[in-house]
N, C-alpha and C positions, 0 to 999 in steps of 0.2 A: 452454375459457376458463381462463386462468391467474390464480391468486390469489396475491397477494404475501403471503408468510409472514414475519413479523418476530418474533424472540424474542431475549431478552437474558439472558446469564449473565455477569456481570462486565462489563468494558469493555475497550477496547483500551488505555486509559491505565493505567500502573502507578500504584497508589495513592499512593505518596509523591511522584510526579512529576506527578500529575494537574493540579495548579494551574498548572504550567509548560507542559504539553503539550496538554491537551485543547482542541479548537477551533482549534489552529494558531497562536494568538497569546497573548501574556500580557496579561491585563487588570490594571487597577489600577496599582500601582507598577511602574515600569520596572526592569528588572534593572540592577544596578550596571554601569557602563561601566569597563573597565580603562583605566588611564592609559597613555599611550605612554611607553615607557622610552627615554631618550636613546640614539641609535644604532640603534634598531629601528624598522621601519615595517610596517604591515599592508598586504598586497598588495590592490590594487583588485579588486573582483569582475570575473570574466571573463564576457563575453556570448558564449556558445557558438554556433558555426555549426551548421546542420543541425537546427534544432528540428523535431520531427515535426509534419507538417500534420494537422489533424483528419481522422479517417477513415483514417489510415495503417494498412495491414495488414502484419504482420510474422510471421515464424516464431519458434517458441520458441527462445530463445537469442540472438535479435537485440535490439539496443539501440535505445531510443527516447529522445531528449533532449526534455525538457518544461520549461516554466517551472513552478516550484513554490515555494510560500511567497514569500519575497522573493529567490529565487535560481533556479537551474536544476539539474536532476538528470537522470541517465540511468537508465531502468528497463530491466532485462533479465530477462524472465520465463524462468526456467530449467525449471520443470515445473508441471504441473497434474495432480495424481495423486489417484485415489480414496483416501479415508481409511477408517479403521476404523469400521465401522457400529456394532458392539457398544459400543465405547467412547463413540462419539458419542451413542448412545441412552441410555447410562448417565448421561452428563453432562447432556443436555438433556431427558430424559424424554419425555413424550407429544408435546412440540413437534417431536421428531425423527422421529416416525412417518412412513413413506413417503418419507423423504429419504435421499439418498446424500451423505455429506460429501466435500468435495474440499479438498486442501491446495494453495494457490497459492503457489509459492515464487519469489522474485525477488531480484535484487541491485539495490541502489540505490547510485548513484555521484554524488558532488558534482562537478558539472562547471563551476560558476560561482564557486566559492571563497567563497560567502557562508556565514556561520555558520548552519547548519541543524541544530544539535545539539539533542537532547532534544525531538524532535517525533514525532508519529505519522506513519508513512510514508504515501505516497500509497495510496489504497484501490484495489488491483488485485484484481478479482473474477473468478470463473469465468464463461465465456461458452458459450452454446449454439452448435450448429452454424450457426445463422443469424446469429450475432454478437450476439444479444440477451443480456440478463442472465438469471439463473436465476429471478428473482422471489422469492428468499429472501434475507433480510438478517440476518446473525448478528453480534451484538456479544459475542464471547466467544471462547474458544479451547479446545483440548484439548492434552494434553501433547506430542503429536507435531507440533503446529503452533501454536507460541506467537509471536504478533506481538511485535516489539521496537521500542522507541523508537529514533530515530537516536542513535548514541553521542555522547558529549561531544567526541569527536575529529572529528565530521562537520562540519568547519569549513574545509577546504581543498580545492582542486582535486585530484581523484584519490582522495579518501577514499571507501571503500566499506564496505558491510555487507550481509549476507544476512538476509532475514526471511521469514515465512510468514503468510498470511492464510487463515483457515478460512472456507469457503463451503459451500453445499449446493444440491442440485437435486432435484426430484422424481425418483423412481426411474425413471420412463419417459422422462425427458429425457436427451438425449445432450450431455454437456459436451465441447466440442472445443478449448477453449483458455482464454484470459483476456482481460480488457478493462479499460481505464482510461477513465472517463467523467466526470471532474471539470473544472471551469473551462471553458476554450475547447474541451474535448473532450466536453462535455455532450451535444450533439446528434449529433456524429460521433466516437464513441469510437475510441481506439487498440485494435487487435485483434491478439492473438498466437494463432496456430494451429499445430498439429503439422505 
């Protein structure tokens, strides 16, 4: 029987930007809108072709286009690597006992041209050999795997950045790749394997 372990050290949001980025949308007052300067115009968002169907299986290094926030992005999982156990245990204490940390590294690309700046990236997690999640949820990071908010320049088609999400699995479990299971992919996650 698998038990879900959840523990928190910090959050994925950077403290100064938490009010802008946590939860994926701004609450309260709307951000000021920039006025259009004569002679310039903002490009209309692009609706990309080839959005990944729920349940799509990919190899590490392959790109999956998904709807995200109020736009579209492409996720390319580049690696899922075992992390430093000693550093992980030092940071998370007894909560880390019996767990192997994993660093899920991926590239995120803006493919729709929507302003997706200063947001938490999609939550791409480690996946077991059968495609299921690890049963562990960590909201925190270690120095070797620091998640980043999307940069302020993540506003145009082709804008890219790399990030890392810390995950962990029981020592006896075999991690075989990564998965994305939010929104329309909740019941049928996208799955990247080696």
